[in-house]
C-alpha positions in Angstrom: 194.3 159.8 67.3 192.0 158.6 69.6 190.0 155.5 69.0 187.0 153.8 70.2 186.1 150.1 70.8 182.5 149.3 70.7 181.4 145.7 71.7 178.6 144.6 69.2 176.1 141.4 69.5 174.6 139.2 67.6 171.5 137.0 68.1 170.4 134.6 66.0 167.1 132.7 66.2 166.7 130.8 69.7 164.9 127.5 67.8 168.3 127.2 65.7 170.0 124.1 66.4 173.8 125.1 67.1 175.2 122.7 64.5 173.4 125.5 62.1 174.5 128.5 63.7 177.6 130.1 61.6 181.0 129.3 62.1 183.1 131.8 64.3 185.3 132.3 61.5 182.6 133.2 59.3 181.5 135.7 61.4 184.5 137.8 61.5 184.8 137.7 58.0 181.1 138.7 57.2 181.1 141.3 59.4 185.1 142.8 57.6 183.2 142.1 54.5 180.8 144.3 55.2 183.3 147.1 57.2 185.2 147.0 54.0 182.1 147.8 51.5 180.4 150.3 53.0 181.5 153.7 53.3 181.2 155.4 57.2 182.8 158.3 58.8 184.3 156.0 61.3 187.6 154.3 60.5 187.5 150.2 61.3 190.9 148.5 62.0 189.4 144.9 60.7 192.4 143.5 62.2 191.6 144.3 65.8 187.3 142.3 65.1 187.5 139.3 68.4 185.3 137.0 69.3 184.8 137.9 73.2 181.2 135.2 73.6 179.8 132.6 71.3 178.1 129.1 71.9 180.8 127.6 70.0 184.8 126.2 70.5 186.9 128.6 69.5 190.0 130.1 71.2 190.6 132.2 73.5 189.9 135.9 72.3 192.4 138.6 72.3 191.7 142.0 74.3 192.8 144.9 71.9 191.9 148.6 73.7 191.5 150.0 69.7 189.6 147.6 68.5 186.0 146.6 67.4 184.3 143.8 69.6 181.4 141.8 68.0 179.0 139.7 71.2 177.7 136.8 69.3 174.7 135.1 71.8 172.6 132.3 70.7 170.1 131.8 73.2 168.5 128.2 73.1 165.4 127.2 75.1 164.2 123.9 74.6 160.1 123.8 76.4 158.5 120.2 77.0 154.7 120.1 77.0 153.4 117.4 79.0 151.1 115.2 77.4 148.0 114.0 78.5 146.6 111.5 78.1 142.2 111.1 77.8 140.8 107.7 78.8 136.9 107.7 78.4 134.9 105.4 79.7 131.8 104.0 77.9 129.3 102.7 80.4 126.8 100.0 79.2 123.4 101.2 78.6 120.5 99.5 80.6 117.3 99.3 79.7 114.4 98.3 82.4 111.0 97.0 81.2 108.3 97.4 82.7 105.4 95.3 82.8 102.5 95.6 84.3 99.6 92.6 85.1 96.0 93.8 84.6 93.9 94.2 87.9 91.2 91.6 88.4 88.7 92.0 90.7 86.5 89.1 92.0 83.6 89.6 93.6 82.1 86.2 96.0 79.3 86.2 97.0 78.0 84.4 99.4 75.0 82.3 100.0 71.9 84.3 102.4 71.7 82.0 105.2 68.0 82.2 107.2 67.7 80.5 110.6 64.7 79.6 111.2 64.2 79.9 115.4 61.5 77.2 116.2 59.0 77.9 118.6 58.5 75.5 121.3 56.5 75.2 124.5 57.9 73.5 127.9 55.1 70.7 130.3 56.1 70.0 133.5 55.6 65.9 134.2 54.8 64.8 137.4 54.3 60.8 138.4 55.0 59.3 141.7 56.9 55.8 141.9 55.1 54.4 144.7 57.2 51.6 147.4 60.8 53.6 146.1 62.3 54.6 149.3 63.7 58.6 149.4 66.9 59.9 150.4 67.9 63.7 151.0 71.0 63.0 148.2 68.1 62.8 145.9 67.3 66.7 146.8 71.4 67.5 145.7 71.3 67.6 141.4 75.2 67.5 141.9 75.1 64.0 143.9 75.4 60.4 142.7 71.8 59.3 143.6 70.3 62.4 141.7 72.3 61.8 138.5 72.7 57.9 138.1 68.6 58.0 139.2 68.4 61.5 136.2 69.9 58.9 133.8 67.8 55.5 134.7 64.6 57.9 133.7 65.9 59.3 130.4 67.1 55.7 129.5 63.9 54.5 129.5 60.8 57.4 129.1 63.2 59.1 126.6 62.4 56.9 123.2 59.1 56.7 124.3 58.2 60.2 124.1 60.5 60.6 120.8 58.2 57.5 119.4 55.0 59.1 120.1 56.0 62.6 119.7 57.2 64.0 116.5 57.2 67.8 118.2 59.4 66.1 121.2 62.4 67.9 121.6 63.9 67.4 125.3 63.7 65.9 128.4 64.5 67.6 131.7 64.9 66.4 135.0 63.6 69.2 137.1 64.0 67.6 140.9 63.2 64.7 143.0 61.2 65.3 146.5 59.3 62.9 149.2 56.3 60.9 149.2 57.7 57.5 147.9 59.7 59.4 145.6 57.8 62.3 143.1 59.9 62.9 140.0 60.1 66.1 138.1 60.2 66.3 135.0 60.2 69.2 132.0 59.1 67.6 129.0 60.0 70.1 125.5 57.7 70.3 122.2 57.5 72.2 119.3 54.7 74.5 120.1 52.6 74.2 116.6 52.1 70.1 116.9 52.5 69.7 120.7 50.4 67.0 122.2 47.5 67.7 124.9 48.0 66.6 128.7 46.2 63.4 128.3 48.7 62.0 125.6 51.5 62.4 127.4 50.0 60.9 130.6 48.5 58.0 127.9 52.8 57.8 127.3 53.6 56.7 131.2 50.3 54.7 131.7 51.7 52.5 128.4 55.2 52.4 129.6 54.2 51.2 133.5 53.3 47.1 131.9 56.9 47.4 130.1 59.1 49.1 132.4 60.1 47.5 135.4 63.9 49.8 136.1 61.2 52.0 138.4 57.9 52.4 139.5 54.9 54.3 137.3 52.0 55.1 139.3 49.1 55.4 137.1 47.1 57.5 139.8 49.9 60.0 140.7 49.9 61.6 136.8 50.0 65.2 136.6 50.7 67.5 133.9 51.5 70.8 134.4 49.4 70.5 137.5 46.6 68.8 136.1 46.1 65.4 136.7 44.7 63.2 134.4 42.6 60.1 134.5 41.9 58.3 131.1 41.8 60.8 129.3 40.4 63.5 131.2 41.9 65.6 132.6 41.2 67.3 136.1 42.6 71.0 137.3 44.0 71.0 141.0 46.5 72.7 142.5 50.1 71.4 143.4 49.6 71.8 146.7 46.4 69.6 146.4 48.4 67.1 144.8 51.3 67.0 147.3 48.6 66.7 149.6 46.9 63.9 148.2 50.4 62.1 147.6 51.2 62.6 151.7 48.1 61.5 152.5 48.9 58.1 150.7 52.6 58.1 152.0 51.0 58.0 155.6 48.4 55.9 155.4 50.9 53.0 153.7 53.7 53.5 156.4 50.3 52.4 158.7 49.8 49.2 157.1 
């Protein structure tokens, strides 16, 4: 009679711990009990049942060519999931308050200044200082002699014209010429109330009695080329006036 050897594997739940698995003998006995309680057309020999491979401790398996073999395989898999720690950082909320200042516009109105330009008139005063010596330095406005004599005339005559006329504005020495010394001066007055030629002459006539720093020939006073005498104006040309002065000087040198 021929015999057939069968190898059967029993697989349990993979998550079942080894200590909860049935003992090897219980597995063998369960198979024997199942064979005895079941009617098959195949004849089993219970004494030939042995465990070939088991996760539990057992004695070395017995090999028999006529035995039916049961294989019990148990696989246990342990999976460890990584632990993920999530840290949530909450930033503080910053509230910014913007304050808008009102715009103030200041308008400054400057007072309007009206400048009135005064109208003036210039009169040329010429008089002779008889008996004084003329030098060529007096021809140069930058020379010491010219500057000193101009200051001398201003010092003594300007206060007199200021006192006599409220319209007086300026006193400018223009030049000196030979003939003892001929003094040429520009007098500036406010136009509306300017003095006449005779009034200007009278200031020099009065100064002749008080001024001793230089000579004033009251017979040789000209205002704008007109010679004045005793309040009467006689118009003559400057050439005629200088001719008379030159003649007077020649006559004085011959004496």
